[in-house]
C-alpha positions as CSV (number, residue, x, y, z in Angstrom):
1,M,0.0,0.0,0.0
2,S,1.3,3.4,-0.9
3,T,0.8,6.6,1.1
4,T,0.4,10.0,-0.7
5,L,2.2,12.7,1.0
6,T,0.7,16.2,0.7
7,P,3.3,19.0,0.7
8,P,2.8,21.9,3.1
9,P,1.2,25.0,1.5
10,V,3.6,27.5,0.1
11,V,3.8,30.6,2.1
12,P,4.3,33.7,-0.1
13,D,7.4,35.7,0.6
14,S,6.8,38.9,2.7
15,P,7.1,42.1,0.6
16,A,10.3,43.9,0.9
17,E,10.0,47.0,3.1
18,P,10.6,50.2,1.3
19,P,13.8,52.0,2.1
20,R,13.4,54.4,5.0
21,P,14.5,57.9,4.5
22,S,17.7,58.9,6.2
23,S,16.9,60.4,9.6
24,G,19.7,62.8,9.1
25,G,18.1,64.2,5.8
26,S,14.7,64.6,7.5
27,R,16.3,66.5,10.3
28,A,18.1,68.8,8.0
29,V,14.9,69.6,6.1
30,A,13.1,70.3,9.3
31,I,15.8,72.6,10.5
32,V,15.7,74.6,7.2
33,V,11.9,74.9,7.4
34,I,12.1,76.2,11.0
35,V,14.9,78.7,10.2
36,L,13.0,80.1,7.1
37,G,9.8,80.3,9.2
38,G,11.7,82.2,11.9
39,I,13.1,84.6,9.3
40,V,9.7,85.3,7.9
41,L,8.2,85.9,11.3
42,L,11.1,88.1,12.3
43,G,10.7,90.2,9.1
44,A,7.0,90.6,9.7
45,A,7.5,91.6,13.3
46,T,10.2,94.1,12.4
47,S,8.1,95.6,9.6
48,A,5.2,96.0,12.0
49,A,7.4,97.5,14.7
50,V,8.9,100.0,12.2
51,G,5.4,101.0,11.0
52,T,4.2,101.4,14.5
53,I,7.1,103.5,15.5
54,A,6.9,105.7,12.4
55,S,3.2,106.2,12.8
56,A,3.6,107.1,16.5
57,S,6.3,109.6,15.7
58,V,4.5,111.7,13.1
59,H,4.8,115.4,13.9
60,T,4.4,118.7,12.2
61,S,7.0,121.5,12.0
62,T,6.1,125.1,11.0
63,R,8.4,128.0,10.1
64,T,7.8,131.4,8.7
65,V,9.7,134.1,6.8
66,D,9.0,137.8,6.1
67,A,7.6,137.9,2.6
68,A,7.8,141.6,2.0
69,G,9.7,142.4,-1.2
70,I,9.9,138.7,-2.3
71,E,10.1,138.5,-6.1
72,A,11.2,134.9,-6.8
73,L,10.8,131.4,-5.4
74,D,13.5,128.8,-5.5
75,V,12.6,125.2,-4.6
76,D,15.1,122.3,-4.4
77,A,13.2,119.1,-3.3
78,A,14.6,115.6,-3.1
79,A,11.8,113.8,-1.4
80,G,8.2,114.0,-0.2
81,T,5.3,116.1,-1.5
82,L,5.4,119.9,-1.7
83,R,2.3,121.9,-2.4
84,V,2.5,125.7,-3.0
85,E,-0.6,127.7,-2.2
86,F,-1.5,131.4,-2.2
87,S,-3.7,132.6,0.6
88,D,-4.7,135.6,2.7
89,I,-1.7,135.7,5.0
90,G,1.1,138.1,5.8
91,E,4.2,135.9,5.9
92,A,5.5,133.0,3.9
93,E,4.8,129.8,5.9
94,L,6.2,126.3,5.4
95,E,4.4,123.5,7.2
96,V,5.9,120.0,7.1
97,T,4.3,116.8,8.4
98,S,6.5,113.7,8.5
99,S,7.5,110.7,10.6
100,W,11.2,111.8,10.4
101,G,13.1,114.8,9.3
102,A,10.2,117.4,9.4
103,G,12.6,119.8,11.1
104,D,15.2,119.3,8.4
105,W,13.2,121.1,5.7
106,R,14.4,124.7,5.1
107,L,12.6,128.0,4.5
108,E,15.1,130.8,4.0
109,R,15.4,134.2,2.3
110,D,18.3,135.4,0.2
111,G,17.6,139.0,-0.8
112,D,14.4,139.0,-2.8
113,T,14.4,135.2,-3.3
114,L,12.5,132.8,-1.1
115,Q,14.3,129.4,-0.9
116,V,12.7,126.1,0.1
117,S,14.7,122.8,0.3
118,S,14.0,119.3,1.6
119,P,16.6,117.0,3.3
120,D,19.0,115.3,1.0
121,R,18.8,111.6,0.6
122,D,21.7,109.5,1.9
123,W,23.2,106.4,0.3
124,F,20.6,104.2,1.8
125,G,18.1,105.9,-0.5
126,W,16.3,107.8,2.3
127,R,17.6,109.1,5.6
128,G,18.0,106.2,8.0
129,W,15.6,103.2,8.3
130,F,12.4,105.2,8.0
131,G,13.3,108.0,5.7
132,D,11.5,111.2,4.9
133,G,9.9,110.0,1.6
134,G,6.5,110.4,3.2
135,A,6.9,114.0,4.1
136,D,3.9,116.2,3.3
137,A,5.0,119.9,3.0
138,V,2.8,122.9,2.3
139,L,4.2,126.3,1.4
140,R,1.7,129.1,1.9
141,L,2.5,132.4,0.3
142,P,0.7,135.8,0.6
143,A,-1.8,136.4,-2.3
144,S,0.2,139.6,-3.0
145,L,3.1,137.4,-4.3
146,E,1.1,135.9,-7.1
147,G,2.9,136.6,-10.4
148,L,6.4,136.0,-8.9
149,D,9.1,134.0,-10.8
150,A,9.6,130.4,-9.7
151,D,12.4,127.9,-10.2
152,I,11.4,124.4,-9.2
153,S,13.9,121.6,-9.1
154,L,12.8,118.0,-8.2
155,A,15.3,115.2,-7.6
156,A,12.4,113.0,-6.4
157,G,9.0,113.4,-4.8
158,E,6.1,115.4,-6.0
159,F,5.3,119.0,-6.6
160,V,1.8,120.4,-6.9
161,T,0.6,124.0,-7.3
162,D,-2.2,126.1,-8.7
163,G,-1.3,129.8,-9.0
164,E,-0.1,132.7,-11.0
165,F,3.5,133.0,-12.0
166,G,5.8,135.1,-14.0
167,E,8.7,133.1,-15.4
168,L,8.1,129.4,-14.4
169,D,11.0,127.0,-14.6
170,L,10.4,123.3,-13.9
171,S,13.1,120.7,-13.7
172,L,12.3,117.0,-12.9
173,A,14.9,114.3,-12.4
174,A,12.4,111.8,-10.9
175,G,9.0,111.9,-9.4
176,S,6.2,114.1,-10.7
177,F,4.8,117.6,-10.9
178,D,1.2,118.8,-11.5
179,V,1.1,122.5,-12.2
180,S,-1.9,124.6,-13.1
181,G,-2.8,128.3,-13.2
182,S,-1.0,130.9,-15.3
183,A,2.5,132.0,-16.3
184,D,4.1,134.5,-18.6
185,S,6.7,132.0,-19.8
186,L,7.3,128.3,-19.2
187,S,10.4,126.2,-19.2
188,A,10.0,122.5,-18.4
189,D,12.7,119.8,-18.4
190,V,11.8,116.2,-17.7
191,S,14.7,113.8,-17.3
192,A,12.5,111.0,-15.8
193,G,9.1,110.7,-14.1
194,R,5.9,112.4,-15.1
195,G,4.9,116.0,-15.6
196,T,1.5,117.6,-16.1
197,V,1.0,121.3,-16.9
198,E,-2.1,123.4,-17.6
199,L,-1.3,127.1,-17.8
200,H,-3.1,130.2,-19.1
201,G,-1.4,133.1,-20.9
202,V,2.0,131.6,-21.7
203,R,3.8,133.7,-24.3
204,E,6.9,131.6,-24.6
205,A,7.5,127.9,-23.8
206,D,10.6,125.7,-23.9
207,L,9.7,122.0,-23.3
208,T,12.3,119.2,-23.1
209,V,11.8,115.5,-22.4
210,S,14.8,113.2,-22.2
211,A,12.9,110.4,-20.5
212,G,9.5,110.0,-18.8
213,S,6.5,112.0,-20.0
214,L,5.2,115.5,-20.2
215,D,1.6,116.5,-20.9
216,A,1.2,120.2,-21.3
217,T,-1.9,122.3,-22.1
218,L,-1.6,126.0,-22.9
219,T,-4.8,128.1,-22.9
220,G,-5.7,131.7,-23.6
221,A,-3.9,133.7,-26.3
222,A,-1.7,131.8,-28.7
223,P,1.9,131.8,-27.6
224,D,4.5,133.7,-29.6
225,A,7.2,131.0,-29.6
226,I,7.4,127.4,-28.5
227,E,10.3,125.0,-28.6
228,L,10.0,121.2,-28.2
229,D,12.9,118.8,-27.8
230,V,12.3,115.1,-27.3
231,S,15.2,112.7,-27.0
232,A,13.3,109.8,-25.3
233,G,9.9,109.4,-23.7
234,S,6.8,111.3,-24.7
235,L,5.6,114.9,-24.9
236,R,2.0,115.9,-25.6
237,L,1.3,119.6,-26.2
238,T,-2.1,121.2,-26.7
239,V,-2.0,124.8,-27.9
240,P,-4.7,127.4,-28.4
241,E,-6.3,127.6,-31.8
242,G,-4.5,129.8,-34.3
243,E,-2.0,129.9,-37.1
244,Y,1.5,128.6,-36.3
245,D,4.6,128.1,-38.4
246,V,5.6,124.6,-37.3
247,R,9.1,123.5,-38.2
248,S,10.2,120.0,-37.3
249,E,13.3,117.9,-37.4
250,V,12.8,114.2,-36.7
251,S,15.8,111.9,-36.8
252,A,14.1,109.0,-35.0
253,G,10.9,108.4,-33.1
254,Q,7.6,110.0,-34.1
255,F,6.0,113.5,-34.5
256,D,2.3,113.6,-34.7
257,N,1.2,117.1,-35.9
258,S,-2.6,117.6,-36.0
259,I,-2.6,121.4,-36.3
260,G,-0.7,121.6,-39.6
261,S,1.5,124.5,-40.4
262,T,1.2,128.0,-41.8
263,P,4.6,129.0,-43.2
264,G,5.5,132.6,-42.4
265,A,3.0,132.8,-39.5
266,S,4.2,135.1,-36.7
267,R,3.7,132.4,-34.1
268,T,6.3,129.7,-34.3
269,I,6.7,126.1,-33.0
270,D,10.1,124.4,-33.4
271,V,10.2,120.6,-32.8
272,Q,13.1,118.3,-32.5
273,V,12.6,114.6,-32.0
274,S,15.6,112.3,-31.8
275,A,13.7,109.4,-30.1
276,G,10.4,108.9,-28.4
277,Q,7.2,110.7,-29.4
278,A,5.9,114.2,-29.7
279,V,2.2,115.0,-30.2
280,L,1.0,118.5,-31.1
281,K,-2.7,119.4,-31.2
282,S,-4.9,122.4,-30.7
283,G,-7.5,123.0,-28.0
284,R,-11.1,123.9,-28.6
């Protein structure tokens, strides 16, 4: 008699365990995450602290100068916002509101010229951690000074005014200006930034743009002579209706003349465009 032997069931091999990540690598990743998180939190806390300190330290500084006999205004601003207003007062008054450096603005008199200047920027970009870029300055002048000559130079910041001027000279290296009112003559030089001008009664205008943009509107009687020079950027000029002898020289860029030209007209507009764009149109 034979006996049949039944083999024991085959037990499947246990699956191989996946390789475990190195505990050293995990620890390094965790440390990096913690450090980055700490830096982010520290930056947020520092920013909040700076903002709180700056807000808490906002103050206003006011100074005055005798305005009798003043015939000209000279402004040299490197930061902040400066507004010039004419009102019913007896002295020239400069009021500056800022977190830092309000007392560093200057209002002085040199003969018949009134001088206004903001603090210079240091190599950090602004003075110290907080800077004075947020300064808000208002220059109030007696209404009797309307019609004075003004020389405005901006290295940065913003200049705003609405008033009557004699000779008005605007120079913009960066930032912006917004000027309205009237002037006998206008000179505007924009190296960068943005300028907007709307003036009545200008007899002569010299407008230069080497970068940035200038949008100028002249109203009232047609000016006697206008010179435009664009080497980069854009210049848009709107002049009163009338006949003009428009003479242009365009080496590159574009000149869009929508007023035409009347050769021999007593009023002249000379245009030079070496790059960028100049646009000339008439108002209604």
